[in-house]
C-alpha positions as a printed Julia matrix, in Angstrom:
54×3 Matrix{Float64}:
   1.92   -1.31  -13.58
  -0.71    0.65  -11.95
   0.57    3.97  -13.17
   0.15    3.15  -16.67
  -3.58    2.15  -16.29
  -6.45    4.46  -16.35
  -8.28    5.18  -13.18
 -11.34    3.3   -14.28
  -9.34    0.2   -15.09
  -7.53    0.21  -11.6
 -10.84    0.6    -9.86
 -12.49   -2.15  -11.79
  -9.54   -4.52  -11.3
  -9.56   -3.66   -7.45
 -13.33   -4.15   -7.38
 -13.87   -0.79   -5.67
 -15.51    2.54   -6.5
 -14.06    5.91   -6.21
 -17.11    7.38   -4.34
 -17.53    4.75   -1.73
 -14.36    2.95   -1.44
 -14.24   -0.37    0.28
 -17.0    -1.54    2.6
 -15.91   -2.36    6.29
 -16.51   -6.18    5.54
 -14.25   -5.97    2.36
 -11.63   -4.15    4.45
 -11.49   -7.22    6.78
 -11.44   -9.68    4.2
  -8.57   -8.09    2.21
  -6.7    -7.37    5.41
  -6.97  -11.26    6.26
  -5.91  -12.12    2.64
  -3.23   -9.54    2.15
  -2.01   -8.41    5.54
  -2.06   -4.91    6.92
  -1.19   -1.94    4.52
   2.08   -1.19    6.33
   5.74   -0.78    5.33
   8.52   -2.52    7.27
  10.64   -0.03    8.99
  14.29   -0.7     9.03
  16.95    0.72   11.4
  18.42    4.06   10.29
  21.45    3.34   12.42
  23.64    2.0     9.4
  22.73    5.06    7.23
  23.49    7.52   10.26
  26.86    5.84   10.78
  27.64    6.09    7.13
  27.01    9.84    6.88
  28.56   10.59   10.27
  31.93    9.09    8.84
  31.96   11.4     5.81
């Protein structure tokens, strides 16, 4: 779990520094390997229907 690790341990594991972050080259490589850093958006309609019934 990331939350239980020290900042230094996380940075080391991710192979990044807190001052410079990732290089453009590293960003491209990680995006190709892991995909874009995006959340899937699900429809809100079922939730809206649920709350409108109550």
